[in-house]
C-alpha positions in Angstrom: 178.8 83.2 184.8 180.3 80.2 183.5 181.7 80.7 180.1 184.8 82.5 179.1 186.2 84.0 176.4 189.4 85.4 174.6 190.2 87.5 171.8 193.8 88.7 170.9 194.7 90.3 167.5 198.2 89.5 167.9 199.6 86.3 170.2 202.7 87.3 172.4 205.2 85.3 170.3 204.0 85.5 167.2 202.1 89.3 166.1 201.3 87.7 162.8 198.9 85.1 164.3 195.1 86.0 165.8 193.8 83.8 168.5 189.7 83.7 169.2 188.3 81.1 171.4 184.5 80.5 173.2 185.0 78.3 176.7 181.4 76.7 177.6 181.7 76.4 181.5 179.7 73.8 183.1 179.2 73.0 186.9 181.8 75.8 187.4 184.0 78.4 185.7 187.1 77.9 187.1 188.2 75.5 184.4 186.6 77.7 181.4 188.7 80.8 182.9 192.2 78.5 183.2 191.8 77.7 179.5 190.9 81.3 178.7 194.0 82.5 180.1 196.5 80.0 179.3 195.7 77.7 176.5 196.8 79.4 173.8 200.0 79.8 175.5 200.6 76.4 176.0 199.5 75.8 172.3 201.8 79.1 170.8 205.0 77.5 173.0 204.6 74.0 171.5 207.6 72.6 169.6 204.8 72.0 166.3 203.7 75.1 166.5 206.8 76.6 166.2 207.5 73.8 163.2 204.5 75.6 161.5 202.4 72.7 162.2 199.1 74.0 163.6 196.8 71.4 164.0 199.2 69.5 166.0 200.0 72.4 167.9 196.1 72.7 168.8 195.5 68.9 169.3 198.6 68.6 171.4 198.0 72.1 173.4 194.4 70.7 174.6 196.1 67.5 175.7 199.0 69.0 177.5 196.9 71.9 179.1 194.6 69.0 180.2 197.5 67.0 181.7 198.8 69.7 183.4 195.5 70.6 184.9 195.3 66.7 186.1 198.6 67.0 187.7 197.0 70.0 189.8 195.2 68.1 193.0 193.2 71.1 193.4 191.7 70.8 189.8 190.8 67.0 189.7 187.3 67.4 190.8 186.9 70.5 188.8 184.0 70.4 186.0 185.4 71.1 182.9 185.3 73.5 179.7 184.3 72.6 175.8 185.6 74.7 173.2 184.3 73.2 169.7 186.0 74.1 166.6 183.8 74.7 163.5 180.3 73.8 163.9 181.1 70.2 164.9 179.1 69.1 168.0 180.8 66.9 170.4 177.9 65.1 172.0 177.6 61.6 173.3 174.9 61.0 170.7 176.9 61.5 167.8 178.1 57.9 166.4 181.7 58.6 166.4 181.6 60.0 169.8 179.6 57.2 171.2 181.8 54.2 170.2 184.5 55.7 172.0 182.5 56.1 174.7 181.6 52.5 175.2 184.9 51.2 174.2 186.2 53.1 177.2 184.1 51.6 179.3 181.0 54.4 179.4 177.6 54.4 178.5 175.3 57.2 177.0 171.8 57.5 178.8 169.6 60.2 177.8 171.9 61.8 175.3 174.2 62.6 178.4 177.7 60.8 179.2 177.1 57.9 181.9 173.8 59.8 182.2 175.4 62.8 183.7 177.5 64.8 181.3 175.9 66.2 177.8 179.2 66.6 176.1 181.9 64.4 175.2 185.0 66.3 175.0 186.0 68.8 177.3 189.0 70.2 179.4 188.8 68.7 182.8 186.2 66.5 184.0 188.5 64.1 185.3 185.6 61.8 186.7 185.7 60.6 182.7 189.3 60.3 182.2 190.2 57.3 184.8 190.9 54.3 182.3 194.7 53.8 183.1 194.7 51.3 180.2 193.6 53.9 177.4 195.7 56.9 176.1 194.0 60.4 176.5 192.5 60.5 173.3 190.4 57.2 174.1 189.1 58.3 177.4 185.3 58.3 177.9 185.6 62.0 177.5 188.3 63.7 175.8 190.2 66.8 175.4 191.6 65.7 172.2 190.2 68.7 169.9 188.8 67.9 166.7 190.8 70.0 164.3 189.6 71.3 160.6 191.5 73.9 158.4 190.1 76.5 156.5 192.3 78.8 154.3 191.0 82.3 154.6 190.7 84.1 151.3 189.0 87.2 150.1 186.0 85.6 149.8 185.5 85.6 153.8 183.8 88.0 155.5 183.5 87.2 159.4 184.0 84.3 162.0 181.3 83.8 164.8 182.0 82.2 167.8 179.2 81.6 170.3 178.2 78.7 172.6 175.3 76.7 172.8 173.0 79.0 174.6 173.0 80.6 171.0 173.2 77.3 168.5 170.0 76.1 170.8 167.9 79.0 169.6 168.9 79.7 166.5 170.4 77.7 163.2 173.9 78.7 161.8 172.4 80.1 159.0 170.0 82.2 160.4 172.9 83.6 163.1 175.1 84.3 159.5 172.2 86.1 157.6 171.3 88.2 161.2 174.8 89.2 161.3 175.3 90.1 157.6 172.5 91.8 157.0 173.2 94.4 160.1 177.2 94.4 158.9 175.8 95.5 155.4 173.5 98.2 157.0 176.4 99.9 159.0 175.5 98.6 162.2 178.9 98.3 164.5 179.5 94.6 165.4 179.3 95.3 169.1 175.8 96.1 168.8 175.3 93.1 166.3 176.3 91.2 169.1 174.0 92.4 171.5 171.1 92.1 169.0 171.9 89.1 168.6 171.9 88.1 172.4 168.4 89.9 172.9 167.3 88.0 170.1 167.7 84.7 171.8 166.9 85.3 175.3 163.6 84.1 176.7 160.9 86.3 177.4 159.8 83.4 180.0 162.5 80.9 181.5 159.8 79.2 183.0 159.0 77.4 179.6 161.2 74.9 177.3 164.6 76.6 179.0 165.6 77.7 175.6 166.4 81.3 175.6 167.4 80.9 179.3 171.3 79.8 179.1 174.4 81.9 179.6 175.5 83.3 176.3 178.6 84.6 174.8 179.3 85.5 171.0 182.2 86.8 169.6 182.1 88.6 165.9 185.3 88.7 164.0 185.1 91.1 160.7 187.8 89.7 158.3 189.1 93.2 157.2 192.4 91.5 155.6 194.4 94.5 155.0 192.0 96.9 154.4 190.0 100.2 155.7 187.0 99.2 157.7 184.9 101.5 155.0 186.3 99.8 152.2 185.4 96.2 154.2 181.9 97.8 154.4 181.5 98.9 150.9 182.8 95.4 149.6 180.1 93.9 152.0 177.3 96.0 150.7 178.1 95.2 147.3 178.6 91.0 147.8 175.0 91.6 150.0 173.6 93.1 146.6 174.9 91.4 143.8 175.0 88.2 145.3 171.8 88.3 147.4 173.5 87.6 150.6 173.5 84.1 150.2 175.6 82.6 152.9 175.9 78.5 154.1 176.8 77.1 157.3 180.7 76.6 157.7 182.9 79.1 159.3 183.6 82.2 157.5 181.4 84.6 155.4 182.1 86.1 152.2 184.5 89.0 151.3 185.4 91.7 153.9 188.8 93.9 154.0 190.9 95.1 156.7 192.8 93.9 160.1 190.9 91.5 161.7 188.6 93.2 164.4 187.1 91.6 167.4 184.2 92.3 169.5 182.7 90.4 172.1 179.4 90.3 174.3 178.4 88.5 176.9 175.1 88.3 178.8 174.3 86.2 182.0 171.1 84.1 181.0 177.8 77.3 175.5 180.7 77.0 171.7 180.9 76.7 168.0 182.9 78.6 165.7 181.4 79.0 162.3 182.2 80.3 159.0 179.5 81.1 156.0 180.3 79.8 152.7 178.2 81.7 150.0 175.7 79.7 148.1 176.1 80.1 144.5 172.7 80.8 142.8 172.0 79.7 139.1 171.8 82.5 136.9 168.2 82.1 137.2 168.2 82.7 140.9 170.5 85.5 140.7 168.3 87.5 138.6 165.4 86.6 140.6 167.1 87.1 143.9 169.2 90.2 143.0 166.2 93.1 142.6 164.7 91.9 145.9 167.8 92.0 148.1 168.9 95.5 146.6 165.5 96.9 147.7 165.6 95.5 151.1 169.2 96.7 151.4 167.8 100.1 150.4 164.9 100.0 152.9 167.8 99.3 155.7 169.8 102.3 154.7 167.2 104.8 154.6 165.8 103.5 158.2 169.3 103.8 159.4 169.5 107.6 158.4 166.2 108.4 159.7 167.1 107.3 162.9 170.2 109.1 162.7 168.2 112.1 162.3 165.9 111.1 165.3 168.8 110.1 167.2 167.5 106.7 168.0 168.7 103.3 166.8 167.6 102.3 163.4 168.3 98.3 163.7 166.4 95.6 164.3 165.5 95.3 168.1 164.2 92.1 170.3 161.5 90.0 169.4 
């Protein structure tokens, strides 16, 4: 298992902040494990973080952590790890990423950096950071993260972080819909993570490779000071009255209670998305409302029957 993750409901030196990361290890797990253990400490102890400049703290933390690893002779040849903030893919085929790669003396072949690495930002991978005339941000492969800020409001329900073992199989919207429907039906976050991975697993890894990669997913329910029971009631109301509409971004819609994190792994790489609600027209709302309410009621009825039978009534693996 090359992936690593960390989920902290409280930072050691800042109990008011939570921290969640998924690190997609490639060619080895060492850097991913180091990042999961120490990167958040590097960020939280930085001067920028102490001054409340969170975006700067994230950028400085990644670069400083990468530099510290570079100074360790035992790590110079270790393959790296990628943490992708939000849903932006840092791939060599991306126009802005390829500009930096070419400017640093690299090239892109078969959508890989120098024909080798399938990503363009990573911790480690020091073989791509050897140009002494360029800053750390300008190297062929850089550890500098792309930071986006999103203010969490009552309209945000949950956060999903997952590696590309998930995203190669399902779209962001499909994942959001998958999790949201099951949360509203009363399924536990850990069961939903398990079902999501099962849904992505391939029954035959001899085909095109999809569904055969390492898979890690974190589902963070944004309770926001309310009880899990109140969170569930509000989520069910949202799904019924607003047709459960969600779009690809970084948080889902309303929820309530202190942040809860659940992690599920499978050995078979990372993106953070937040669903933002689609705003249907009045006509759409009227036409969609009844069908969603009926669907939700069916789910609840199935769950009740399953409880009587002693079985799990939620959808399993295809």
